[in-house]
C-alpha positions in Angstrom: 103.1 147.4 55.0 104.0 143.7 54.6 104.5 143.4 58.3 101.0 144.9 59.0 99.3 142.4 56.7 101.4 139.5 58.1 100.4 140.5 61.7 96.8 141.0 60.7 96.7 137.6 58.9 98.2 135.9 61.9 95.7 137.5 64.3 92.8 136.5 62.0 94.0 132.9 61.7 94.5 132.7 65.5 91.1 134.1 66.2 89.5 131.8 63.6 91.0 128.8 65.2 88.6 128.9 68.1 85.5 126.8 67.7 82.2 128.6 66.9 79.0 127.6 68.5 75.7 128.2 66.8 74.5 131.1 68.9 71.9 132.5 66.5 69.1 130.6 68.2 69.8 132.4 71.5 68.4 135.9 71.9 69.9 136.5 75.3 71.7 134.6 78.0 70.2 134.3 81.5 71.3 137.1 83.9 74.5 136.4 85.8 75.5 137.9 89.1 78.9 139.6 89.4 81.1 138.9 92.4 81.6 142.5 93.5 78.1 144.0 94.0 75.6 141.4 92.9 74.6 143.5 89.9 73.0 141.6 87.1 73.9 141.8 83.4 72.8 140.0 80.2 75.0 139.2 77.2 73.2 139.5 73.9 73.5 136.8 71.2 75.2 139.4 69.0 77.8 140.1 71.6 78.4 136.4 72.2 78.9 135.9 68.4 81.4 138.8 68.3 83.3 137.4 71.3 83.5 134.0 69.6 84.7 135.4 66.3 87.9 137.0 65.0 86.3 140.5 65.3 88.2 141.3 68.5 91.5 141.1 66.7 90.7 144.4 64.9 87.9 146.0 66.9 87.2 146.9 70.5 84.0 148.1 72.2 85.5 151.5 73.2 89.0 151.9 71.6 90.2 151.9 68.0 92.6 149.1 67.3 92.9 148.4 63.5 89.3 149.1 62.8 86.9 151.5 64.6 85.6 151.0 68.1 82.1 149.6 68.2 80.8 152.8 69.9 82.2 154.9 67.0 80.3 152.7 64.5 77.1 153.1 66.6 77.5 156.9 66.6 77.9 156.9 62.8 74.8 154.9 61.9 71.2 155.1 63.1 69.7 152.1 64.8 67.3 151.0 62.1 66.8 148.1 59.8 68.6 149.8 56.9 71.7 150.2 58.9 71.5 146.7 60.4 71.3 145.2 56.9 74.2 147.5 55.6 76.5 146.6 58.5 75.6 142.9 58.3 76.6 143.0 54.6 79.8 144.8 55.5 80.6 142.1 58.1 80.0 139.3 55.6 81.6 140.9 52.5 84.3 143.0 54.1 85.4 146.2 52.5 87.5 149.3 52.7 87.3 153.1 52.5 84.6 153.9 55.1 87.0 154.0 58.1 90.4 154.3 56.3 92.5 152.4 53.9 92.9 149.2 56.0 90.6 146.6 54.5 88.1 144.7 56.7 88.4 141.0 56.3 85.3 139.3 54.7 83.4 136.7 56.8 81.7 134.9 53.9 80.9 131.8 56.0 78.9 133.9 58.5 75.1 133.5 58.3 73.2 136.7 57.5 71.1 136.3 60.6 74.2 136.1 62.8 75.7 139.1 61.1 72.5 141.0 61.8 72.6 140.0 65.5 76.2 141.4 65.6 75.1 144.6 63.9 72.2 145.0 66.3 74.5 144.7 69.3 77.0 147.2 67.9 74.2 149.7 67.2 72.7 149.2 70.6 75.9 150.7 72.1 74.9 154.2 70.9 74.5 156.6 73.8 71.3 158.6 73.7 
C-alpha cells in the first residue's frame, strides 16, 4: 500500500512539474491535417487542459489505469449542466468511493471554468 501511494505521489509530482498554459480562453484549436490521410481533427480546450495536467498519470481515454477511463465516466453520467458541475467539483476537490477505494487527488488550484471544460470534454466521449 505504501508503494502504491509512493508511486502515485511520484507520478503526480512528475506530471505537475510541466508548465501549465492558460487554455481556458481557447474554445477549440484550429484544425490540423494528419500525415497519413489528410483527415482533419480539432482538439478541444478541455482535452488540451487534460493533456497539460497530471490527469494522464491516473486516467486514460479508453483504458482504466488507477482511475476510470474517460469513456467509462462518460457512460455513467448524462451530458448535462448538473453532471458537468458535479464532475468539475470532483476534479477540484478530489474524492473517493465512486470508482473504488483509491482516492483521486484534489486539484485545488484549478479554476472552476477550466475544470468544467475538462468535464465537458470527458462527457463528450459518450457514444450515442
